[in-house]
C-alpha positions as CSV (number, residue, x, y, z in Angstrom):
1,M,133.2,122.7,97.4
2,N,129.6,121.7,97.3
3,E,129.7,120.9,101.0
4,A,129.4,123.6,103.7
5,V,132.8,124.4,105.1
6,Y,133.5,126.3,108.4
7,V,136.8,127.2,110.0
8,M,136.7,127.7,113.8
9,D,139.2,128.7,116.4
10,G,139.9,126.9,119.6
11,D,137.0,128.7,121.4
12,M,134.5,127.5,118.7
13,N,134.2,130.9,117.1
14,I,133.6,130.8,113.4
15,L,136.4,132.4,111.4
16,Y,135.3,131.4,107.9
17,A,132.2,130.1,106.0
18,N,132.1,129.2,102.3
19,P,129.3,130.0,99.9
20,A,127.9,126.4,100.2
21,A,127.4,127.0,103.9
22,E,125.0,129.8,103.1
23,E,123.0,127.5,100.8
24,L,122.8,125.0,103.7
25,T,122.0,127.2,106.7
26,G,120.7,130.4,105.1
27,Y,123.3,132.5,107.0
28,T,125.8,134.5,104.8
29,G,129.5,134.4,105.5
30,G,129.3,137.8,107.1
31,E,126.5,136.7,109.4
32,S,128.4,133.5,110.4
33,V,131.9,134.9,111.1
34,G,132.4,135.9,114.7
35,K,129.5,133.7,116.0
36,K,129.7,130.5,117.9
37,C,129.1,127.3,115.9
38,E,126.0,126.5,118.0
39,D,124.5,129.8,116.9
40,I,124.7,129.0,113.3
41,F,124.6,125.3,112.4
42,C,125.0,123.3,115.5
43,E,122.5,121.3,117.5
44,A,121.3,123.0,120.6
45,S,124.2,123.7,122.9
46,F,123.0,121.6,125.8
47,R,123.3,118.5,123.6
48,C,127.0,119.3,123.0
49,E,128.0,119.8,126.6
50,G,130.8,117.4,127.4
51,S,130.5,115.8,124.0
52,C,131.1,118.6,121.5
53,P,132.7,116.9,118.5
54,P,135.1,119.8,117.6
55,K,136.2,120.1,121.2
56,I,136.8,116.3,121.4
57,T,138.7,116.4,118.1
58,M,140.9,119.2,119.3
59,R,141.4,117.9,122.8
60,E,142.2,114.4,121.8
61,K,144.1,115.5,118.7
62,K,142.2,113.2,116.4
63,S,143.0,113.4,112.8
64,I,139.3,113.4,111.8
65,F,136.0,112.9,113.5
66,H,132.7,112.0,111.8
67,R,129.1,112.0,113.0
68,E,125.6,112.5,111.7
69,A,123.5,115.3,113.3
70,E,120.7,117.6,112.6
71,T,121.8,121.0,111.4
72,K,119.4,123.9,111.9
73,T,118.8,126.6,109.2
74,K,118.1,130.3,109.6
75,A,114.5,129.6,108.9
76,G,114.4,127.1,111.8
77,D,114.3,124.0,109.7
78,L,116.3,121.0,110.6
79,R,118.4,119.2,107.9
80,Q,120.0,115.8,108.3
81,T,123.7,116.2,107.8
82,Q,127.0,114.3,108.0
83,I,129.7,116.4,109.7
84,S,133.4,115.9,109.6
85,F,135.8,117.7,112.0
86,S,139.5,118.1,111.2
87,P,141.8,119.9,113.7
88,F,144.7,122.1,112.6
89,Y,147.8,123.0,114.6
90,R,150.4,125.6,115.2
91,G,153.3,123.5,116.3
92,A,152.0,121.1,118.8
93,E,149.1,123.3,119.8
94,C,145.7,122.7,118.3
95,I,144.3,126.1,117.5
96,G,141.2,125.3,115.5
97,S,139.1,122.9,113.4
98,V,137.8,122.7,109.9
99,V,134.2,121.6,109.8
100,V,132.7,120.1,106.6
101,I,128.9,119.6,106.6
102,K,127.2,117.5,103.9
103,D,123.5,117.7,103.5
104,I,122.1,114.1,103.5
105,T,118.5,114.9,104.1
106,D,117.4,113.5,100.8
107,V,119.5,110.4,101.3
108,K,118.1,109.8,104.8
109,E,114.6,110.3,103.5
110,A,115.3,107.9,100.7
111,E,116.7,105.4,103.2
112,E,113.6,105.8,105.3
113,R,111.3,105.2,102.3
114,I,113.3,102.1,101.4
115,K,113.1,100.9,105.0
116,H,109.3,101.3,105.0
117,Q,109.0,99.7,101.6
118,N,111.1,96.7,102.8
119,E,109.0,96.4,106.0
120,F,105.9,96.5,103.8
121,L,107.3,93.9,101.4
122,K,108.3,91.7,104.3
123,L,104.8,92.0,105.7
124,I,103.3,91.0,102.4
125,I,105.7,88.0,102.0
126,D,105.0,86.9,105.6
127,S,101.3,87.0,104.9
128,L,101.6,84.3,102.2
129,P,100.4,80.9,103.4
130,H,103.0,79.1,101.3
131,P,106.7,78.9,101.8
132,F,108.4,81.7,99.8
133,Y,112.1,82.4,99.5
134,V,114.7,84.1,97.2
135,I,117.7,81.9,96.3
136,D,121.2,83.0,95.3
137,A,121.9,81.4,91.9
138,N,125.6,81.2,92.6
139,N,125.6,79.2,95.9
140,Y,122.0,78.1,96.5
141,S,121.9,80.2,99.7
142,I,118.5,81.5,100.8
143,K,118.5,85.3,101.0
144,I,114.9,86.0,102.0
145,A,112.4,83.6,103.5
146,N,108.9,84.1,104.9
147,K,107.4,82.8,108.1
148,A,105.7,79.9,106.3
149,C,109.1,78.7,105.3
150,A,110.9,79.4,108.6
151,P,108.7,80.5,111.5
152,T,111.6,81.1,113.8
153,G,114.1,82.2,111.1
154,L,116.9,80.4,109.2
155,A,120.4,79.6,110.1
156,D,123.2,81.6,108.5
157,N,124.1,80.4,105.0
158,M,121.1,78.0,104.8
159,T,120.8,76.5,101.3
160,C,117.6,75.5,99.6
161,Y,118.6,71.8,99.3
162,M,119.5,71.7,103.0
163,L,116.2,73.3,104.0
164,T,113.8,71.4,101.8
165,H,115.7,68.1,101.1
166,Q,118.0,67.8,104.1
167,K,120.8,67.1,101.7
168,I,124.4,68.4,101.5
169,G,124.2,69.1,97.7
170,P,121.7,70.2,95.0
171,C,119.1,67.9,93.6
172,K,120.3,65.5,90.8
173,E,117.3,63.2,90.3
174,K,115.9,63.2,86.8
175,E,112.3,62.7,88.1
176,H,112.8,65.7,90.4
177,P,115.0,68.2,88.6
178,C,116.5,71.1,90.5
179,P,114.3,74.2,89.8
180,L,117.3,76.5,90.0
181,E,119.3,74.5,87.5
182,E,116.4,74.5,85.1
183,V,115.8,78.2,85.5
184,R,119.5,78.9,84.9
185,K,119.3,76.9,81.6
186,T,116.1,78.3,80.3
187,K,116.0,81.7,82.0
188,K,112.2,81.1,82.2
189,P,109.8,80.3,85.0
190,I,109.3,76.7,85.8
191,V,106.9,74.4,87.7
192,V,108.0,71.0,89.0
193,E,106.9,68.6,91.7
194,H,109.2,67.6,94.5
195,R,109.1,65.8,97.8
196,H,110.1,68.4,100.5
197,Y,110.5,68.3,104.2
198,D,108.4,70.9,105.9
199,Y,109.6,72.8,109.0
200,D,108.6,69.9,111.2
201,A,110.8,67.5,109.1
202,V,107.7,65.8,107.6
203,S,108.1,64.7,104.0
204,R,105.3,66.0,101.8
205,S,104.5,66.6,98.1
206,Y,105.0,70.1,96.8
207,E,104.4,72.0,93.6
208,V,107.5,74.2,93.2
209,H,107.3,77.4,91.2
210,G,110.6,79.1,90.2
211,F,111.0,82.6,88.7
212,P,114.3,83.9,87.5
213,I,115.8,87.3,88.5
214,L,118.2,88.5,85.7
215,D,121.0,91.0,85.9
216,D,121.7,93.6,83.2
217,N,123.6,91.0,81.1
218,G,120.6,88.7,81.1
219,D,122.2,86.2,83.5
220,V,120.2,84.5,86.3
221,V,121.6,85.9,89.6
222,Q,118.7,84.9,91.9
223,M,115.5,82.9,91.8
224,I,112.2,83.5,93.5
225,E,110.7,80.3,94.6
226,Y,107.4,79.4,96.3
227,T,106.0,76.0,97.0
228,V,102.4,74.8,97.3
229,D,101.6,71.7,99.4
230,I,99.8,69.3,97.1
231,S,100.0,66.2,99.4
232,D,96.2,66.0,99.8
233,R,95.7,66.5,96.1
234,K,98.2,63.8,95.2
235,K,96.5,61.4,97.7
236,A,93.1,62.2,96.1
237,E,94.6,61.6,92.7
238,E,96.0,58.2,93.8
239,Q,92.7,57.2,95.3
240,R,90.9,58.3,92.1
241,E,93.3,56.3,89.9
242,K,92.9,53.3,92.2
243,L,89.1,53.6,91.9
244,I,89.2,53.9,88.1
245,S,91.4,50.8,88.0
246,E,89.1,48.9,90.1
247,L,86.1,50.0,88.0
248,Q,87.8,49.1,84.8
249,K,88.7,45.7,86.2
250,A,85.1,45.2,87.2
251,L,83.9,46.3,83.8
252,D,86.3,43.9,82.1
253,Q,84.7,41.1,84.0
254,V,81.1,42.0,83.2
255,K,79.6,40.5,80.0
256,L,77.1,42.8,78.3
257,L,74.4,42.1,75.7
258,S,74.4,44.7,72.9
259,G,73.4,45.0,69.3
260,L,70.6,43.3,67.3
261,I,69.6,39.9,68.7
262,P,67.8,37.5,66.3
263,I,65.0,35.7,68.2
264,C,62.3,33.2,67.0
265,S,58.8,34.7,66.9
266,Y,57.3,31.4,68.1
267,C,59.6,29.5,70.4
268,K,61.7,32.5,71.4
269,N,65.0,30.7,70.8
270,I,67.9,33.0,70.0
271,R,70.4,32.6,67.1
272,D,74.0,33.1,68.2
273,D,76.8,34.6,66.2
274,K,77.7,31.1,64.8
275,G,74.2,30.5,63.5
276,Y,73.0,28.1,66.1
277,W,69.6,28.5,67.8
278,K,69.7,28.4,71.6
279,Q,67.2,28.7,74.4
280,I,67.0,32.2,75.6
281,E,68.2,31.2,79.0
282,S,71.3,29.6,77.6
283,Y,72.1,32.6,75.4
284,I,71.7,35.2,78.1
285,S,73.7,33.2,80.6
286,A,76.5,32.9,78.2
287,H,76.6,36.6,77.5
288,S,75.9,38.1,80.9
289,E,76.1,37.4,84.6
290,A,72.4,37.0,84.9
291,L,70.9,33.8,86.6
292,F,67.5,32.3,85.9
293,S,64.8,30.9,88.1
294,H,61.7,29.3,86.4
295,G,58.0,29.6,87.0
296,I,54.7,29.5,85.1
297,C,52.7,32.6,84.3
298,P,48.9,32.6,84.7
299,V,48.3,32.5,80.9
300,C,50.4,29.3,80.5
301,I,48.8,27.7,83.6
302,K,45.4,28.0,81.9
303,K,46.7,26.8,78.7
304,Y,48.8,23.8,79.9
305,Y,47.2,23.0,83.2
306,P,43.5,23.8,82.6
307,E,42.4,21.8,85.7
308,V,44.4,24.2,87.8
309,G,43.1,27.1,85.9
310,K,39.4,26.1,86.6
311,R,39.8,26.5,90.4
312,G,41.6,29.8,90.0
313,I,45.1,30.8,90.7
314,D,47.0,33.5,92.5
315,K,50.4,34.9,92.0
316,S,52.0,32.5,94.4
317,D,50.7,29.5,92.3
318,A,52.4,30.8,89.2
319,S,55.9,31.0,90.8
């Protein structure tokens, strides 16, 4: 056997140790036989007082007893082990126990690394300011959620549609397609816009990002989803569109003068696009929103009203 095997009598004396036992503890079979279990592989004896697994196994005549414990080596190192105790009998009397010890140090270290990695990953996910979760593609249940999604945690078997839409079934609206359904069809990332309820049950606009997680067969088994609140952006876009519409409406009402305008060099009348000559005031009024007020400039006063020009004029006289 690859596992260390010891056979002990009813007084916890070692009767046999297999070669794998030497590999685990460093003690040869010859060094082990005749010694107490606590002298070779057991935890310190004071830890076993009243709760020694082999003694409990033999006393209560259990068929087998399992536990995890630290097993010391000849060099003084401690190995994480899984120990099984099986009593054996002569008639009705329990006369000993077979102890099988499996070294699980590497497994426990790997579990510890995975635990730390999971804690680190959770810390990273919880640091994200946007709701983030992992959804089971088969039943829409949320497997992982960060604090931005659920500050106090989620109820058991919470689904994405129940959490974000307060519905009893997946999204079916054409204008708001279900991200998971689209990801299952395309097996590609997707971005859609949805109205979601936040954790305070307030409906807001969100940009939903979905990323597929595929199995070895290429099927979508889970989807990573995170959402970005775009309510303020949508409001700004609506205000911008409203402003553009109002400006366009105002521009449509404004009449502009453009192009080459034919004007008489003497009387200053303007020829319109139908060939008629009109006073400049009439033409500009018809082609713009400008209004006219009339006055007489100083030159014209001297020319047409010389008696006024002789006594002198000021700017107020010309208006």
